[in-house]
C-alpha positions in Angstrom: 155.8 29.1 5.1 152.2 30.4 5.0 150.8 26.9 4.8 153.1 25.5 7.5 152.0 28.3 9.8 148.3 27.8 9.0 148.5 24.1 9.7 150.0 24.8 13.1 147.6 27.5 14.2 144.4 26.0 12.7 143.8 24.4 16.2 142.5 27.8 17.3 140.4 28.4 14.2 137.9 25.6 14.5 134.2 25.9 15.1 134.7 24.3 18.5 137.2 27.0 19.4 135.0 29.7 18.1 132.2 28.5 20.4 134.4 29.0 23.4 135.7 32.4 22.1 132.4 34.3 22.0 131.9 34.4 25.8 135.5 35.5 26.2 135.1 38.3 23.7 131.9 39.4 25.4 133.6 39.4 28.8 136.6 41.4 27.5 134.3 43.9 25.8 131.9 44.5 28.7 134.9 44.8 31.1 136.5 47.3 28.7 133.3 49.3 28.6 133.2 49.4 32.4 136.9 49.9 33.4 138.7 51.5 30.5 139.8 55.2 30.8 137.7 55.8 27.7 134.4 54.8 29.3 134.4 56.5 32.7 131.0 57.6 34.0 127.8 57.5 32.0 128.9 59.6 29.0 132.0 61.1 27.4 134.2 61.5 24.4 136.0 58.6 22.8 139.2 58.4 20.8 138.0 55.7 18.5 141.3 54.4 17.0 143.1 54.2 20.3 140.3 52.6 22.2 139.5 50.0 19.5 143.2 49.1 19.1 143.3 48.4 22.8 140.1 46.3 22.8 141.2 44.4 19.7 144.4 43.2 21.3 142.7 42.3 24.5 140.1 40.1 22.8 142.6 38.5 20.5 145.1 37.7 23.2 142.4 36.3 25.5 140.9 34.0 22.9 143.8 32.9 20.6 146.5 32.9 23.2 145.0 32.2 26.6 144.5 33.7 30.0 148.3 33.8 30.9 149.1 35.9 27.9 146.1 38.2 28.4 147.1 39.0 31.9 150.4 40.3 30.6 148.6 42.8 28.4 148.5 45.8 30.7 149.2 49.3 29.4 153.0 48.6 29.5 152.8 45.5 27.4 150.4 47.2 25.0 153.1 49.9 24.5 155.6 47.2 23.6 153.2 45.9 21.0 152.8 49.4 19.6 156.6 49.9 19.4 156.9 46.5 17.6 154.0 47.5 15.3 155.7 50.8 14.4 158.6 48.8 13.0 156.5 47.9 10.0 157.1 51.1 7.9 158.9 51.4 4.5 162.1 52.8 6.0 162.3 49.9 8.5 162.1 47.4 5.6 164.8 49.2 3.6 167.1 49.9 6.5 166.2 47.5 9.3 169.7 47.8 10.8 169.6 51.7 10.9 170.1 53.1 14.4 166.7 54.9 14.2 164.6 55.5 17.3 161.8 53.3 16.0 164.2 50.5 15.2 165.6 50.5 18.7 162.1 50.5 20.2 161.1 47.7 17.8 164.1 45.6 18.8 163.5 46.2 22.5 159.8 45.4 22.2 160.5 42.2 20.3 162.9 41.1 23.1 160.4 41.9 25.8 157.5 40.2 24.1 159.7 37.1 23.2 160.9 36.8 26.8 157.4 36.9 28.1 156.3 34.0 25.8 159.5 32.1 26.6 158.8 32.4 30.3 155.3 31.0 29.9 156.6 28.1 27.8 159.4 27.4 30.3 156.9 27.2 33.1 154.7 24.8 31.2 157.7 22.6 30.3 158.4 22.5 34.0 154.9 21.1 34.7 152.8 24.2 35.4 149.4 24.6 33.7 149.3 21.0 32.4 145.6 21.4 31.7 146.0 24.4 29.4 144.3 24.0 26.1 145.3 27.1 24.1 147.4 28.0 21.1 150.7 27.9 23.1 150.0 24.4 24.4 149.0 23.2 20.9 152.2 24.5 19.4 154.3 22.9 22.1 152.9 19.6 20.9 153.5 20.2 17.2 156.4 18.8 15.1 157.6 19.6 11.6 157.3 16.9 8.9 160.8 15.7 9.7 159.7 14.9 13.2 161.6 17.8 14.9 159.5 19.6 17.6 159.0 23.3 17.1 161.8 25.1 19.1 160.5 27.3 21.9 161.9 30.4 20.4 160.0 29.8 17.2 156.8 29.2 19.2 157.3 32.6 20.9 157.8 34.3 17.5 154.8 32.5 16.0 152.7 33.8 18.9 153.8 37.3 18.2 153.1 36.9 14.5 149.7 35.4 15.2 148.8 38.4 17.4 150.1 40.9 14.9 148.6 39.3 11.9 145.0 40.5 12.5 145.8 43.5 14.7 145.9 46.0 11.8 142.9 44.8 9.9 140.7 44.1 12.9 141.6 47.2 14.8 141.1 49.5 11.8 137.9 47.8 10.8 136.4 48.0 14.3 137.3 51.7 14.3 135.7 52.3 11.0 132.6 50.4 12.1 132.3 52.6 15.2 132.9 55.8 13.2 130.2 54.7 10.7 127.8 53.9 13.4 128.4 57.3 15.0 127.6 58.8 11.6 124.5 56.7 11.4 123.2 56.3 14.9 119.8 55.0 13.6 121.7 51.8 12.6 122.8 51.3 16.2 119.1 51.2 17.2 118.4 48.8 14.3 121.1 46.5 15.6 119.7 46.5 19.1 116.2 45.9 17.8 117.4 43.0 15.7 118.9 41.4 18.8 115.7 41.8 20.7 113.6 40.4 17.7 115.9 37.5 16.9 117.3 36.5 20.3 114.5 37.7 22.6 113.6 40.9 24.4 115.5 40.0 27.5 118.7 39.9 25.5 120.2 36.5 26.5 124.0 36.1 26.6 125.6 36.1 23.3 126.8 32.7 22.0 128.5 31.5 18.8 125.2 30.2 17.6 123.1 33.3 18.2 125.7 35.7 16.9 125.4 33.9 13.6 121.7 34.7 13.5 122.2 38.5 13.6 122.0 39.3 9.9 122.2 43.1 10.0 125.1 42.8 12.6 127.0 40.7 10.0 126.1 43.1 7.2 127.6 46.1 9.2 130.9 44.2 9.3 130.6 43.2 5.7 129.8 46.7 4.4 132.6 48.3 6.4 135.1 45.8 5.0 133.8 46.7 1.5 134.1 50.4 1.7 137.2 50.4 4.0 139.1 47.4 2.6 141.9 46.6 5.0 144.1 45.1 2.3 145.1 47.8 -0.1 147.0 45.5 -2.5 147.6 41.8 -3.2 150.7 40.6 -5.1 151.1 37.3 -6.8 154.2 35.9 -8.6 153.4 34.7 -12.2 154.4 31.1 -12.2 153.2 30.3 -15.8 153.0 32.5 -18.8 149.6 34.3 -18.5 147.7 35.4 -21.6 145.6 38.5 -21.2 142.2 37.8 -22.5 141.2 39.9 -25.6 144.8 41.1 -26.1 148.0 39.8 -27.8 149.9 40.2 -24.5 151.3 37.4 -22.4 152.6 38.2 -18.9 155.9 36.4 -18.4 157.0 34.5 -15.2 159.5 37.4 -14.5 156.5 39.6 -13.5 154.5 40.1 -10.3 150.8 41.0 -10.6 149.1 43.4 -8.2 145.4 43.7 -7.6 143.6 46.2 -5.4 140.5 44.9 -3.7 139.5 48.4 -2.8 139.0 49.2 -6.5 136.6 46.5 -7.4 134.7 46.9 -4.2 133.8 50.4 -5.3 132.8 49.7 -8.9 129.3 50.8 -9.8 128.5 47.8 -11.8 128.8 45.6 -8.7 127.8 48.1 -6.0 125.3 50.8 -6.9 126.1 54.1 -5.2 129.5 52.5 -4.1 130.7 55.4 -1.9 127.7 55.1 0.4 128.0 53.1 3.6 124.8 51.1 3.5 124.6 47.8 5.4 121.2 47.2 3.9 122.7 46.8 0.4 123.4 43.2 1.5 119.7 42.5 2.3 118.6 39.4 0.5 115.5 41.2 -0.9 117.5 44.4 -1.9 117.3 45.2 -5.6 120.9 45.5 -6.8 122.7 44.7 -10.1 125.2 42.6 -8.2 125.9 42.2 -4.5 129.6 41.3 -5.0 129.4 38.1 -3.0 131.3 35.0 -4.0 129.5 32.7 -6.4 128.1 29.9 -4.2 128.8 27.4 -7.1 132.5 28.2 -7.1 134.8 25.4 -6.2 135.8 25.4 -2.5 139.0 24.0 -0.9 140.4 23.7 2.6 144.0 24.8 2.8 144.1 23.9 6.5 142.1 26.7 8.0 138.5 26.2 6.8 136.7 26.0 3.5 137.3 28.9 1.2 136.8 29.5 -2.5 139.6 28.6 -4.9 139.4 31.6 -7.1 139.2 35.4 -6.9 136.3 36.1 -9.3 134.3 38.1 -6.7 134.8 41.9 -6.6 134.5 41.6 -2.9 137.8 40.3 -1.5 138.7 42.0 1.8 140.7 39.0 2.9 142.3 38.1 -0.4 141.7 34.9 -2.3 143.0 31.4 -3.1 145.9 29.6 -1.4 147.1 32.7 0.4 143.8 34.0 1.6 143.9 35.3 5.1 143.7 32.4 7.5 142.1 34.6 10.2 139.1 35.6 8.0 136.5 33.6 10.0 137.9 34.6 13.3 137.9 38.3 12.2 134.2 38.1 11.3 133.5 36.5 14.7 135.6 38.9 16.7 134.2 42.0 15.0 130.6 40.8 15.0 130.7 39.9 18.7 132.4 43.2 19.7 129.8 45.2 17.9 126.9 43.2 19.2 128.1 43.7 22.7 128.8 47.4 22.3 125.3 48.3 21.0 123.8 46.6 24.0 125.8 48.8 26.4 126.4 52.3 24.8 125.2 54.6 22.0 127.7 56.7 19.9 127.3 59.7 17.7 129.4 62.4 16.0 130.6 65.3 18.2 128.2 68.2 17.8 125.7 65.9 15.9 127.8 66.6 12.8 126.9 64.8 9.6 129.5 62.7 7.7 132.4 60.8 9.0 135.1 62.2 11.2 137.9 63.7 9.1 141.5 62.9 9.4 143.8 65.9 9.8 146.7 65.0 7.4 148.2 68.5 7.6 149.8 67.6 10.9 151.1 64.2 9.8 154.8 65.2 9.8 154.8 67.9 12.5 152.7 66.3 15.3 150.3 63.4 15.9 147.3 63.4 13.7 144.1 64.6 15.2 142.4 61.7 16.9 139.0 60.5 15.5 136.6 61.3 18.4 133.0 60.5 18.9 130.5 61.1 21.7 129.1 58.1 23.7 126.5 57.5 26.3 125.7 54.5 28.4 122.3 52.9 27.9 119.8 52.9 30.7 118.4 49.6 31.9 115.1 50.5 30.2 116.8 51.0 26.8 118.8 47.8 27.1 
Protein backbone atom coordinates (compact mmCIF):
# COMPACT_ATOMS: atom_id res chain seq x y z
CA UNK A 1 0.00 0.00 0.00
CA UNK A 2 2.89 2.34 0.80
CA UNK A 3 4.33 1.94 -2.71
CA UNK A 4 0.92 2.31 -4.39
CA UNK A 5 0.30 5.52 -2.45
CA UNK A 6 3.78 6.86 -3.24
CA UNK A 7 3.32 6.18 -6.96
CA UNK A 8 0.08 8.15 -6.96
CA UNK A 9 1.33 11.18 -5.00
CA UNK A 10 4.82 11.46 -6.54
CA UNK A 11 3.27 13.98 -8.97
CA UNK A 12 3.52 16.55 -6.18
CA UNK A 13 7.04 15.58 -5.11
CA UNK A 14 9.03 16.39 -8.25
CA UNK A 15 11.65 19.11 -8.69
CA UNK A 16 9.28 20.95 -11.01
CA UNK A 17 6.61 20.91 -8.30
CA UNK A 18 9.11 22.02 -5.64
CA UNK A 19 10.07 25.02 -7.77
CA UNK A 20 6.45 26.18 -7.72
CA UNK A 21 6.06 25.47 -3.99
CA UNK A 22 8.73 27.85 -2.64
CA UNK A 23 6.91 31.10 -3.56
CA UNK A 24 3.70 29.64 -2.10
CA UNK A 25 5.40 28.72 1.19
CA UNK A 26 7.00 32.17 1.36
CA UNK A 27 3.63 33.83 0.70
CA UNK A 28 1.87 31.74 3.37
CA UNK A 29 4.63 32.40 5.91
CA UNK A 30 4.83 36.16 5.36
CA UNK A 31 1.04 36.39 5.48
CA UNK A 32 1.02 34.40 8.73
CA UNK A 33 3.65 36.69 10.23
CA UNK A 34 1.43 39.65 9.35
CA UNK A 35 -2.12 38.51 10.06
CA UNK A 36 -1.88 35.71 12.63
CA UNK A 37 -3.09 36.34 16.17
CA UNK A 38 0.39 35.34 17.31
CA UNK A 39 2.06 38.20 15.41
CA UNK A 40 0.08 41.33 16.15
CA UNK A 41 2.01 44.58 16.44
CA UNK A 42 5.81 44.82 16.41
CA UNK A 43 6.60 42.47 19.30
CA UNK A 44 5.00 39.97 21.62
CA UNK A 45 4.95 36.49 23.09
CA UNK A 46 4.54 33.42 20.89
CA UNK A 47 3.11 30.00 21.74
CA UNK A 48 5.53 28.12 19.50
CA UNK A 49 3.83 24.74 19.16
CA UNK A 50 0.39 26.16 18.41
CA UNK A 51 1.67 28.72 15.94
CA UNK A 52 3.94 26.35 14.03
CA UNK A 53 1.25 23.67 13.84
CA UNK A 54 -1.04 26.23 12.22
CA UNK A 55 1.61 27.50 9.81
CA UNK A 56 2.63 23.96 8.84
CA UNK A 57 -0.86 22.97 7.81
CA UNK A 58 -1.34 26.19 5.85
CA UNK A 59 1.86 25.72 3.83
CA UNK A 60 1.26 22.00 3.26
CA UNK A 61 -2.33 22.44 2.13
CA UNK A 62 -1.48 25.33 -0.20
CA UNK A 63 1.38 23.52 -1.90
CA UNK A 64 0.41 19.85 -1.96
CA UNK A 65 -3.34 20.26 -2.28
CA UNK A 66 -4.06 23.54 -4.03
CA UNK A 67 -5.77 26.86 -3.47
CA UNK A 68 -9.29 25.41 -3.07
CA UNK A 69 -8.25 23.23 -0.14
CA UNK A 70 -6.18 26.00 1.44
CA UNK A 71 -9.15 28.38 1.45
CA UNK A 72 -11.06 25.83 3.56
CA UNK A 73 -8.42 25.93 6.26
CA UNK A 74 -9.80 28.62 8.49
CA UNK A 75 -9.69 28.19 12.26
CA UNK A 76 -12.76 25.90 12.18
CA UNK A 77 -11.25 23.50 9.67
CA UNK A 78 -7.98 23.52 11.58
CA UNK A 79 -9.94 22.43 14.65
CA UNK A 80 -11.38 19.51 12.69
CA UNK A 81 -7.88 18.51 11.71
CA UNK A 82 -6.82 18.69 15.36
CA UNK A 83 -9.74 16.46 16.41
CA UNK A 84 -8.85 13.93 13.72
CA UNK A 85 -5.22 14.07 14.78
CA UNK A 86 -6.14 13.38 18.40
CA UNK A 87 -7.61 10.07 17.26
CA UNK A 88 -4.07 8.73 16.93
CA UNK A 89 -3.49 7.67 20.53
CA UNK A 90 -2.93 4.17 21.98
CA UNK A 91 -6.45 3.86 23.38
CA UNK A 92 -7.95 4.81 20.02
CA UNK A 93 -6.03 2.03 18.30
CA UNK A 94 -7.02 -0.54 20.95
CA UNK A 95 -10.65 0.59 21.26
CA UNK A 96 -11.47 2.49 18.06
CA UNK A 97 -15.17 1.77 18.55
CA UNK A 98 -15.36 2.99 22.15
CA UNK A 99 -17.83 5.87 22.74
CA UNK A 100 -15.08 8.14 24.00
CA UNK A 101 -15.24 11.92 23.46
CA UNK A 102 -12.06 11.91 21.34
CA UNK A 103 -13.41 9.07 19.18
CA UNK A 104 -16.65 10.93 18.54
CA UNK A 105 -14.75 14.09 17.66
CA UNK A 106 -12.42 12.04 15.44
CA UNK A 107 -15.33 10.51 13.51
CA UNK A 108 -17.10 13.84 13.10
CA UNK A 109 -13.89 15.52 11.93
CA UNK A 110 -13.24 12.70 9.45
CA UNK A 111 -16.73 13.13 7.97
CA UNK A 112 -16.41 16.92 7.74
CA UNK A 113 -13.01 16.75 6.06
CA UNK A 114 -14.09 13.95 3.72
CA UNK A 115 -17.21 15.90 2.72
CA UNK A 116 -15.06 18.94 1.97
CA UNK A 117 -12.79 17.01 -0.40
CA UNK A 118 -15.73 15.19 -1.98
CA UNK A 119 -17.43 18.50 -2.76
CA UNK A 120 -14.27 19.81 -4.45
CA UNK A 121 -13.98 16.61 -6.51
CA UNK A 122 -17.68 16.74 -7.41
CA UNK A 123 -17.35 20.30 -8.68
CA UNK A 124 -14.37 19.36 -10.77
CA UNK A 125 -16.13 16.35 -12.23
CA UNK A 126 -18.91 18.73 -13.22
CA UNK A 127 -16.48 20.85 -15.19
CA UNK A 128 -15.27 23.47 -12.74
CA UNK A 129 -11.56 24.27 -12.45
CA UNK A 130 -10.56 22.27 -15.52
CA UNK A 131 -7.18 24.02 -15.53
CA UNK A 132 -6.26 22.87 -12.02
CA UNK A 133 -2.88 21.16 -11.80
CA UNK A 134 -2.62 19.94 -8.23
CA UNK A 135 -2.66 16.69 -6.29
CA UNK A 136 -6.45 16.29 -6.38
CA UNK A 137 -6.57 16.72 -10.14
CA UNK A 138 -3.69 14.29 -10.54
CA UNK A 139 -5.40 11.61 -8.43
CA UNK A 140 -8.61 12.10 -10.40
CA UNK A 141 -6.68 10.98 -13.50
CA UNK A 142 -4.98 7.99 -11.84
CA UNK A 143 -6.03 4.36 -12.22
CA UNK A 144 -5.02 1.16 -10.46
CA UNK A 145 -3.04 -1.49 -12.34
CA UNK A 146 -6.28 -3.27 -13.22
CA UNK A 147 -7.49 -0.14 -14.99
CA UNK A 148 -10.06 0.90 -12.39
CA UNK A 149 -10.03 4.64 -11.63
CA UNK A 150 -9.48 5.65 -8.03
CA UNK A 151 -12.92 6.12 -6.42
CA UNK A 152 -13.65 9.66 -5.28
CA UNK A 153 -14.00 8.55 -1.64
CA UNK A 154 -10.51 7.02 -1.78
CA UNK A 155 -9.14 10.23 -3.29
CA UNK A 156 -10.64 12.18 -0.38
CA UNK A 157 -9.10 9.81 2.14
CA UNK A 158 -5.72 9.91 0.36
CA UNK A 159 -5.77 13.68 0.58
CA UNK A 160 -6.44 13.51 4.32
CA UNK A 161 -3.65 10.94 4.71
CA UNK A 162 -1.25 13.07 2.67
CA UNK A 163 -1.90 16.12 4.81
CA UNK A 164 -1.60 14.21 8.06
CA UNK A 165 1.49 12.25 7.00
CA UNK A 166 3.90 15.11 7.51
CA UNK A 167 1.96 17.21 9.99
CA UNK A 168 3.42 15.62 13.11
CA UNK A 169 7.03 15.60 11.99
CA UNK A 170 7.08 18.97 10.20
CA UNK A 171 5.08 20.75 12.88
CA UNK A 172 7.17 19.38 15.75
CA UNK A 173 10.45 19.95 13.89
CA UNK A 174 9.61 23.55 12.99
CA UNK A 175 8.68 24.12 16.65
CA UNK A 176 11.97 22.67 17.83
CA UNK A 177 13.85 24.81 15.31
CA UNK A 178 12.20 27.97 16.59
CA UNK A 179 12.82 26.98 20.22
CA UNK A 180 16.47 26.25 19.46
CA UNK A 181 16.87 29.55 17.63
CA UNK A 182 15.32 31.36 20.59
CA UNK A 183 17.91 29.62 22.76
CA UNK A 184 20.66 30.68 20.32
CA UNK A 185 19.61 34.06 18.87
CA UNK A 186 23.11 34.57 17.44
CA UNK A 187 22.34 31.77 14.95
CA UNK A 188 19.37 33.79 13.70
CA UNK A 189 21.71 36.65 12.82
CA UNK A 190 24.09 34.18 11.15
CA UNK A 191 21.22 32.88 9.05
CA UNK A 192 20.27 36.38 7.91
CA UNK A 193 23.91 37.23 7.23
CA UNK A 194 24.22 34.06 5.13
CA UNK A 195 21.28 35.11 2.99
CA UNK A 196 22.77 38.55 2.41
CA UNK A 197 26.18 37.08 1.60
CA UNK A 198 24.96 34.29 -0.69
CA UNK A 199 21.86 35.81 -2.28
CA UNK A 200 22.68 39.52 -2.14
CA UNK A 201 22.31 42.33 0.36
CA UNK A 202 18.94 43.36 -1.05
CA UNK A 203 17.54 39.90 -0.15
CA UNK A 204 15.88 38.89 -3.44
CA UNK A 205 12.75 36.73 -3.32
CA UNK A 206 13.39 33.16 -2.21
CA UNK A 207 13.27 30.54 -4.95
CA UNK A 208 13.86 26.80 -5.04
CA UNK A 209 17.32 27.37 -6.50
CA UNK A 210 18.55 29.95 -4.00
CA UNK A 211 17.12 28.16 -0.95
CA UNK A 212 19.37 25.24 -1.92
CA UNK A 213 22.38 27.57 -1.66
CA UNK A 214 21.74 28.41 2.02
CA UNK A 215 24.07 25.93 3.68
CA UNK A 216 23.68 27.00 7.31
CA UNK A 217 19.92 27.24 6.87
CA UNK A 218 19.88 23.58 5.78
CA UNK A 219 22.21 22.63 8.64
CA UNK A 220 19.82 24.14 11.18
CA UNK A 221 17.11 21.83 9.87
CA UNK A 222 19.47 18.87 9.76
CA UNK A 223 20.81 19.36 13.28
CA UNK A 224 17.32 19.79 14.69
CA UNK A 225 16.23 16.55 13.05
CA UNK A 226 19.28 14.84 14.57
CA UNK A 227 18.74 15.92 18.17
CA UNK A 228 14.93 15.92 18.02
CA UNK A 229 14.32 12.92 15.78
CA UNK A 230 10.63 12.92 14.79
CA UNK A 231 10.53 9.12 14.36
CA UNK A 232 11.04 7.44 17.72
CA UNK A 233 11.04 3.88 16.37
CA UNK A 234 11.09 1.98 13.08
CA UNK A 235 9.73 -1.58 12.92
CA UNK A 236 10.51 -4.16 10.24
CA UNK A 237 9.16 -7.69 9.83
CA UNK A 238 11.92 -10.29 9.45
CA UNK A 239 11.25 -11.99 6.10
CA UNK A 240 14.34 -14.24 6.04
CA UNK A 241 16.27 -15.81 8.96
CA UNK A 242 18.71 -13.11 10.03
CA UNK A 243 22.07 -14.12 11.62
CA UNK A 244 23.34 -11.66 14.21
CA UNK A 245 26.95 -10.97 13.35
CA UNK A 246 29.44 -12.12 15.98
CA UNK A 247 26.90 -14.23 17.87
CA UNK A 248 25.32 -17.69 17.48
CA UNK A 249 21.85 -16.13 17.31
CA UNK A 250 19.58 -16.17 14.29
CA UNK A 251 16.45 -14.01 14.32
CA UNK A 252 13.50 -16.03 12.94
CA UNK A 253 10.81 -14.79 10.57
CA UNK A 254 8.29 -14.79 13.42
CA UNK A 255 9.98 -11.69 14.86
CA UNK A 256 9.74 -7.96 14.27
CA UNK A 257 12.84 -5.79 14.64
CA UNK A 258 12.72 -2.31 16.09
CA UNK A 259 15.33 0.39 15.68
CA UNK A 260 15.41 3.81 17.34
CA UNK A 261 17.01 6.51 15.16
CA UNK A 262 17.14 8.82 18.17
CA UNK A 263 19.67 6.50 19.81
CA UNK A 264 22.27 6.33 17.05
CA UNK A 265 21.91 10.05 16.34
CA UNK A 266 23.18 10.75 19.86
CA UNK A 267 26.12 8.34 19.95
CA UNK A 268 29.43 10.00 20.78
CA UNK A 269 31.39 7.98 18.25
CA UNK A 270 29.37 9.55 15.46
CA UNK A 271 28.49 12.95 16.93
CA UNK A 272 30.93 14.51 19.41
CA UNK A 273 29.14 16.27 22.28
CA UNK A 274 25.90 14.74 20.98
CA UNK A 275 23.50 16.54 23.34
CA UNK A 276 24.58 19.97 22.09
CA UNK A 277 22.49 21.59 19.36
CA UNK A 278 25.20 22.81 17.01
CA UNK A 279 24.35 23.41 13.32
CA UNK A 280 28.04 24.03 12.64
CA UNK A 281 28.88 20.39 13.35
CA UNK A 282 27.78 19.81 9.76
CA UNK A 283 30.26 22.34 8.34
CA UNK A 284 32.42 20.70 5.71
CA UNK A 285 35.61 21.91 7.37
CA UNK A 286 34.51 20.89 10.89
CA UNK A 287 36.86 18.42 12.58
CA UNK A 288 34.68 15.54 13.72
CA UNK A 289 35.12 11.78 14.04
CA UNK A 290 32.10 11.19 11.87
CA UNK A 291 29.31 13.45 10.70
CA UNK A 292 26.71 10.71 10.50
CA UNK A 293 25.79 11.48 6.93
CA UNK A 294 24.97 8.72 4.48
CA UNK A 295 27.83 7.19 2.55
CA UNK A 296 27.79 8.88 -0.88
CA UNK A 297 29.05 5.62 -2.38
CA UNK A 298 26.06 3.67 -1.05
CA UNK A 299 23.72 2.29 -3.70
CA UNK A 300 20.74 4.48 -4.47
CA UNK A 301 17.29 3.52 -5.75
CA UNK A 302 14.10 5.33 -6.72
CA UNK A 303 11.02 3.67 -5.23
CA UNK A 304 8.81 6.20 -6.97
CA UNK A 305 9.41 9.34 -4.94
CA UNK A 306 13.02 10.31 -5.64
CA UNK A 307 16.47 8.79 -5.33
CA UNK A 308 17.26 7.48 -1.84
CA UNK A 309 19.84 5.10 -0.38
CA UNK A 310 18.98 1.40 -0.27
CA UNK A 311 20.37 0.70 3.18
CA UNK A 312 20.28 2.10 6.66
CA UNK A 313 23.96 2.08 7.55
CA UNK A 314 23.99 5.75 8.54
CA UNK A 315 23.43 6.66 12.21
CA UNK A 316 21.45 9.66 10.95
CA UNK A 317 18.03 8.39 9.87
CA UNK A 318 15.34 10.95 10.73
CA UNK A 319 13.14 9.72 7.88
CA UNK A 320 13.84 6.01 8.09
CA UNK A 321 15.57 4.00 5.38
CA UNK A 322 15.05 1.65 2.48
CA UNK A 323 11.80 0.83 0.72
CA UNK A 324 9.64 2.32 3.48
CA UNK A 325 11.61 5.52 3.88
CA UNK A 326 9.34 8.56 4.27
CA UNK A 327 8.18 9.66 0.82
CA UNK A 328 7.86 13.24 2.01
CA UNK A 329 11.49 13.63 3.08
CA UNK A 330 12.54 16.04 0.33
CA UNK A 331 9.36 18.07 0.67
CA UNK A 332 9.89 18.32 4.44
CA UNK A 333 13.42 19.69 4.01
CA UNK A 334 12.13 22.21 1.45
CA UNK A 335 9.14 23.25 3.56
CA UNK A 336 11.15 23.64 6.79
CA UNK A 337 14.06 25.37 5.08
CA UNK A 338 11.83 27.88 3.29
CA UNK A 339 9.79 28.66 6.42
CA UNK A 340 12.92 29.30 8.50
CA UNK A 341 14.59 31.37 5.76
CA UNK A 342 11.45 33.53 5.58
CA UNK A 343 11.03 33.89 9.34
CA UNK A 344 14.60 35.12 9.97
CA UNK A 345 14.04 37.86 7.39
CA UNK A 346 10.98 39.13 9.21
CA UNK A 347 11.38 38.59 12.97
CA UNK A 348 13.83 37.85 15.79
CA UNK A 349 13.03 35.42 18.62
CA UNK A 350 14.54 34.78 22.04
CA UNK A 351 13.70 33.08 25.33
CA UNK A 352 11.42 34.89 27.73
CA UNK A 353 13.48 36.83 30.23
CA UNK A 354 16.62 36.10 28.17
CA UNK A 355 16.83 32.75 29.97
CA UNK A 356 19.44 30.22 28.92
CA UNK A 357 18.57 26.74 27.74
CA UNK A 358 15.49 25.47 25.97
CA UNK A 359 11.96 26.10 27.19
CA UNK A 360 10.95 23.31 29.57
CA UNK A 361 7.81 21.21 29.24
CA UNK A 362 5.65 21.01 32.36
CA UNK A 363 4.80 17.30 32.47
CA UNK A 364 3.37 17.58 36.01
CA UNK A 365 0.12 18.97 34.58
CA UNK A 366 -0.19 16.36 31.81
CA UNK A 367 -3.24 14.59 33.25
CA UNK A 368 -4.89 17.45 35.11
CA UNK A 369 -4.75 20.33 32.65
CA UNK A 370 -3.16 21.30 29.33
CA UNK A 371 0.62 21.34 29.42
CA UNK A 372 2.28 24.71 29.79
CA UNK A 373 2.80 26.08 26.29
CA UNK A 374 6.35 26.63 25.07
CA UNK A 375 6.54 30.41 24.71
CA UNK A 376 9.24 32.69 23.32
CA UNK A 377 9.52 36.42 22.77
CA UNK A 378 9.58 37.90 19.27
CA UNK A 379 10.19 41.26 17.65
CA UNK A 380 9.64 42.39 14.09
CA UNK A 381 12.76 43.46 12.19
CA UNK A 382 13.14 47.06 11.15
CA UNK A 383 13.69 47.89 7.48
CA UNK A 384 17.29 48.70 8.28
CA UNK A 385 17.92 45.27 9.83
CA UNK A 386 16.24 43.42 6.98
